[in-house]
Residue, then its C-alpha position, 0 to 999 in steps of 0.5 A: m148655846s141650846q140645852g140649859v146646862c151650865d158649864t160654870p164651876v161648882p163651888s168646892l164646899v159643895v163638891r166636898a160636902a157631898q163627897q165627906a157624906m158618901d165617905e161617911g156611908q150616907n149613900t142610903y135612902s133619905r126621908f122621903d122628903g128630904m134630909p133634915a139638914l137640908r130642910h132646915g137649911l131650907a127654911i132659913k134661907l126661905a125666911g131671909y131671902n124670899k120672906m115666906t114662913a116654911d116649917p121644915e117638918t111639914d111644909i118642905t118637900v125635896s124631890a128629884g130636881a125642880t123639875g121633879s117637885f113640879q111634876a110631883t105638884c101636878m100629879a098631887l094636886l090636878n084632876p083631869g079636866d082642870e084648867v092651868i093657866v100658863f104664860e107664853p113663852f113657856y117652859a115646855y116641861h111645865i106643859q108636858a106636866i100638865l098634860a100627863v095628868e090629863a089637866i088643859p092648859r090655857y095660854v096667856t100670851m106675853r109680847a115681846p121684848d119686854w114680856g108685859l104681862d096683860m091682867t085683862a087677857l089673864e082674867q079673861a082666860m080663866t073659867q069656873r073650871t080654872k085650877a091654878v096659875i103657873v108663875n115661872t120667874p125668872g122665866n125660862p126662856s124669856g128671861k122675863v122677872f115679874t114686877r111687884h106690882e104684876l105679882e100684886h095683881i095675880a095675887e088679888l085675882v086669884i085670891r077673888r077667884d080662889v085659885m092656886v098659884i104654881t111658881d117655878e123660881i129656880y132661877e131666884y138668883f139670877v136677876f139683872d139690873g138692879r131687880e129684885h126676885i118676889s115670891i108671890a107666896a110671901f104676900p097676905g093671903m098667898a101662902g095658903r094657896t100657893i106652891t113655890i118650887g125651886g132648887y140649886s141646880k142652876t145656882f151651884s152649877i149642879t144640874g146633874w144632881r137633881i136636888g129641887y124643893s117644893v114649899a106649901d100649905a102642909r095639908w098639900a105638902k103632904a100629897i105633893g111628898a107621896m106623889s114625890d116618893l112614888l115618882y123618885v122614892c128621894a132625892p140622892t143623899p150624899l148630893q142633898c148635903g153637899v147642897a145643904a153645905g152650900i145654903r149653910n156655909l156660902p156667903e151673900s156675895f156668892y149670890a151677888g157674884l153670880a147675878r154680877d157675872y151673869q150679867h156681863k155674860r147676858d151683856r156680851f152675848c146680846r151685843a154680838l145678837e146685835k151686831a149679827g143682825l138678830p135682835p134680842c129680847v134682852p132678859q131680866g133674869a134667868y140665863y137664857v135669851l130670845a132672839d129674833v132670826s125672822r130675818l134668816p132664811g126659812t119659814t119656822a125656828r127649826d128651819r132658821a136654827l138649822y141655818l145658823l147652826d150650819r153658817t156659824a155652828v152655834a146651836g139654839v132652840p127653835g122658838e116653836a118649843f116654847f109658843a102654842g101659837t105661830e109666834g115661835s117661829r120668829f125666835i130661837r133661844f140660847c143659853f149663855a150659861k157657859t164659860d166666859e171662854e165658850l161664850e167669847l167664841a160663840s159670840r164671835q161666831i154669831e158675829q160672822l152674821g153682821 
């Protein structure tokens, strides 16, 4: 239950399309920014689902996973000394990508259990050196889904302060309890200052395929594409074909079923955590849950994660991985992207602590 690896089945038509592409000889490099079928499929999907307009020839860059897209974006657009606002708890890879280009993360802490956004704290964190705000929605590890109201406030602030936004929307289809995924790039005045990052590793359960993408204004997309080419050359060509087929052919019911099935998984595992006396911060989206493990023996989340592993054989990621301060010591992150059978086993073992 630790690493965010989807153990659920891959849609069969996605696999078949990738296999067919291999059989047909599509095994060499693609264009640096992705196969035409995938870029055009993404443009249609972005217009329908995200309410965004993107030119597939100039605005979309397919890369080696969403993490690869994020790395290429940071290398293309950030300079040493630039300050980047990051909401805490954060995804550790975001921090490492920022540090790799010698930019400086500035943390705005969100508070459990609902991880509400403090707009005053956000504005106070900004300085003359602030270059970007990172928005991860739905969020890893918190499961936070930013509301329209929160995103409107962020949009107003970054426009006023002339700051860019980099979003990570890899979990866009994993939203629960009737919530809506909203892309800030669709807001008035935001398309030209937002880099939207997504991918299909989670949606199609193909984390090993490494198919992600970024969407940006053409002037930024050119730089991101050049950096992605330098780092990765291209994403795997036949696997791009598989993803393109999935985007083109899977019905809307697939995505609705995904959210419904994962909400059931969330509810089952959160009940187990409650029964074990490890109160969960019930996620609004994505497929992780942060549980308060402060009652377990130990002074750090690592101590508590090892104790839990020893007692129940269930692994989680210590919360210090997601916080710059000490708040992480009371949390463990669990991933519930498991088959129902695996999840039931883990839930029963966790419940032994109750």
